[in-house]
N, C-alpha and C positions, 0 to 999 in steps of 0.2 A: 429468330436471330434477334440479338439485343441491338438496340439502336446506337449509334456512335454519339448520339446528341444527349445531352440533360434534359429530362422533363420534371419541372420542380413545381410543386403546388404554390399558390400565391402567398400562402400562410408562412411558408418555410424559405422564401425567398432571401430574406435578410440574412438567415443562418448559412444558406449555401453561399451567397456572396463572401462571407465572413471566412469561410473555412476553404474555397475554391482558390486556390492559388494560381491557375493557369489562366490564360487569355481568353477572352469569350469575344470572338470577331462577328458571330451572327446571332441575334436573339428575335425572338417572336412572343409577343404578348397579346392574348386574345381570349374572347369568352364574354359573357352577358353581364358580368359585373364592371360597370364602367369605373365606379370608384376604385376597386382594387386594380383596374388596368392603369389608373391613373398614377395610383400609389406606387405600383411596381414600375412602371415608366420612370418616375422620377428618381427611384433607387438605382435602377440599370444607368441611367443618365449621369448620375452621381459617382457612381462606381468607376465609370470611365473617365469621367470628366469632373474631377473632385471639387475645385474652385469655381468660383463666380468667373474668375477671369478665363479659366479653362471652358467654360460654358460659352462665353461670349464669341471666343475665338474659335473654338472647336465644334461647336454643334450647328450642323446643317439640318435644315428642316424641309422635306417637300412631301407631296401626297404622292401615292400609288400612281394616279393618272398622270401626273407631271412625269414621273420615272418612265411610266410606259410609252409617253410621247418623246422621249429622249433616252434610250436606253445606254447610250454612250456615257452617260452622267455617272453610272454606278461603276462601271469600268475606268473612268478617268478617277472617280473619287478613291480607288485602291492605288492607282498608279502614280498620283501625284502627291506632292508633300504641301504642306501648309507653310506661309510665311510668317504667320503669327502664332501657331499652336503645335505643340509637340505632338499631341494626338488630336483625332477628329473623329466625331462620331455623326454618322448619317441617320436621321430619324424618318422612317417612311411612314406616313400614318393613311387612315382610312384604305388599308389594303384589300385587294379582292382575295377570296378564298382561292381562285384559279390562279396561282402564281404563274407568271409567264416563264417558260422552260429557258430561255436565255438568261434571266436573272438568276436561275438556279444554279446554272452552269457557270456564271461570273462568281457566284458565292463558292461554289465547290473548287475553283482556282485560287481562292484566296485564304483558304481556312489557316494559313500560316502568317498572316498578317498581323504586325505588333502593335503599330499606331494608329490603325484604322479599324472602324467598328460600325456594324449597320443592325439598327433596331427597327424592327416592324412590329406596328400596331394594326391587327387586323379586326378588332370588334368581334361581333358575334360569329367567328368563323365554327366549322364543325370540326370534331377531333380527326374525321377521315377526310379531310378537305386537302385540296392539292397542296396549299401553302403549308400546312402542317406536315404531312407528309415529306415535302420537300426540305423542310428544315430539320426535320428527324434524319435525314439521310447525310446530314452534313456534321462531320466530326468536329466535337467541341462546341455545336450549337447550344443555345439555351432557349428551352421552350415553357412558357409560363401559361398556362391555362387558367382564367380567372371565372368562376362561376359564383352565383349568388349564394350566400351562406344559407343553410338550414338553420333550425333552431339551435341545435348544440353549438355548430359553428359559430354563430351568434353569441352564445355564451362564452365560447373560448375567446373571442375577439375582445369582448368586454372585460374579461378577467385578465387577458394578458397585456391589455391597454393600461388598466389600474395599476397592475405590478410594474409595467416599465414606468410607469409616472410617478411610482412609489406613493400611491394614494391609499390609505388604509379603507377597508370596506366591510360591511356585514356580509357573512357569508352567503346569505340568499341574494343579496343584490344583483350579481350577474343573471340568475335564473329569473328574477322579476323583471329586470329592464328587458332581457331578451325577448319577452312576448309582446313588448311595445314597440321596439325598434324595427326600422326600415331593413331589408335584406340587401344592403348595400354597404360596403366596409368603410368608404369615406364618409358616408351619412352618418354611420354609427359613431365613427370617431369624432365628428364634428358634435353630435348631441351630446357625447362624453365630455368633450372639451367644455360645453356650456354648463353642463352639470358640475364639473369640477369647479368653474369659476363662480358659480353661484354659491357653492360651499367653501369657498376660498382654499380649496386643495385639502381641506381637512376631511376627516372619515365621512365617507358617504354612506348614509344609511336610508333604509326603506323610507322612514318617517319623514326624513329631508326632501327625498324625492317627490312623495306626495305634496309637502307644503310648496315646492318648487311649481308643480302642475296647477296647483290653486292659485299660486300667483301670475300665471299664464292668462287668468280671467280679463284682464284688460285687454291684453294682445288678441286674444280670442274673440273680443267685442269689437275691435278693429278690423279684424278677419272679417267677421261676419257682416260688418257695415259693407266694406270694400266687396264682398261677395254678392250683397243684395244691391250694391249700386252697379255693379258691371253686367248683372244680369237683367238689369232694368226691373226689378222687383220693388215696386214702389211702396207697397204695403209694408214689406219686411225692412226697406231702406228707412221707413218714418220710424218704425220701431226701434232700430237699431241706433239711429241717430240720437234717439230720446235717450237710451241708455247710455250711450257715450257722453253726452253733454251732463247727464246727471252725476257720471264719473268725474266731472270737472274739467274735461277735456275742452279748449277753447276753439273758435272756427278756423283759425290758421292752422292749428296741429291738425284737425280734421281733414281740411282740405289738401295739406301735404301728406297725410297717410295715403288719401287716394290717389296724389300724383305719384307717390313711391309705388304703389300697387301697379299703377298703369306704366310707369318706367320699367318695373320687372317684366310686365307682359311683353312691352314692346322689345325689351332685350332678347329675350327668348324668342320672339317672333322672328326679329332680324338674323339671329344665329341660325334658326331652322331654315329661314329664306337663303341663307348663305350656305346651306348643305350640311351643317352640324345636325347630329343625332338629337333626339329629344333629351336623353340622359345625359349627354354632353353638354347640351345647352343649359340644362337646370342645374348642373354641377359649377356652371360659370357664376350663378346667382351669388351675391354678396351683400347682406348676409344670406346664408343658405336656405332654402325653403324647407320650413319644418315639415316633417313627414306625415303629421296628421292634416296639414292643409293641402298637400300635393294634390289629391284628386280634384279639390274643388278648384284650385288653380288651373289644372290642366282642361276641365271641363269649360271655363271662360275662355282660356286660349283657343279652343277649338272653335268656339263658338263666334269669335271677334275677328275682324280684319286688321291689319297694320293701319289702314286709313282710319279706320273708327278709334283704334288706340291713339292715333296723333290727335285726333279731334278733341277726344277726352282731355288728354294733356293741354292743349291749346284753351280750351275753355276752362279748364281748372286754374290754369295761369292767370287767365283774364280775371277771373272771379277772385282770386288772391289778391289780385293788384287793385281791383275797385274796392274791396273790403278794408284795405289799409288806408284808403282815402280820409279824409277827415271830413267830419259833420254828418256821418250816417246814424240816423237814429236809432234803428233796433238791427244790429249786425246780425243776430240770432236768427231772426225771422227771414231777412233777406238772404242769408246762406243757405238755409234749408229751402226756401223758394227757389233758389237759383240752381241748387244742387237737383233739385227735382226736374227743373226744366232741361238741364244737361242730360239728365238720366233718360226724359222722354224723347229726346232728340234721336237716340238709337233706335227706340221704339218705333218712331214714325218714319224713321230713314229706309 
């Protein structure tokens, strides 16, 4: 029996929303690709609430646990009208695979709603889970599974992005890039944006990309320095700081680079402590984490506590303050000595 709902691949959502003229009262976005989930979520919100003002007045956001603790919220949402918005959208995040039966009943009763819509975000739900099956049984509902793309899908994402941005490219560029891209649509698009900016939106060539990666050497050195510092590898740290100083970086720049790394660790750690998923927390980083540095960042994150991160930040800020004082004879030696002391504190704690 054919489902009364629409199931649309995440890659085809934009085309579906353009061509579909009917109202979409209930939507579900789920899967393992958090980047694609985030993109689709924004598309669906913008489809129902097109303007910034619409979103300010018409978008309500709650978690699934909050909804479960007060099921009347969903019923009231459909029955009431807003004083400030013509249309309103209820965004329900962190949904359970096992959708409450009463929620399903309320949704079934309101399929004809015109000015109210509900969007469920379920993360890594299974295709045969109750929440997916419940939405499939609702007339006119939209279900968008978001799975991590394979190699060919990544090639298509790259090619479609370049075409949409009207950026000329060598024929073999998408296949060359696909082999080094992460399996996350949002991260892929961020990496492509960086490449396009680097090439000033001119024709992207394989040779230009190779040059770009060569220019990452300074950034890679800073990453290596931070990794050695936050893993308390003093031998590697001394080697990397010599390379960095030889490249012309001054003491304040080095300290601030370490502060920035610690701040990023702190941000992700706090988001995880607040219940955010790992991928969701990483996607909040600005600028985004380069895919090639992800595993090392995660290794450090697992090995360090929030208290230790805060101690690093405190000591690095004190060091920056002391270096800025006048009258210090040899700031280079003082900086290296002080950083080694901070590094050793974790080893001895």
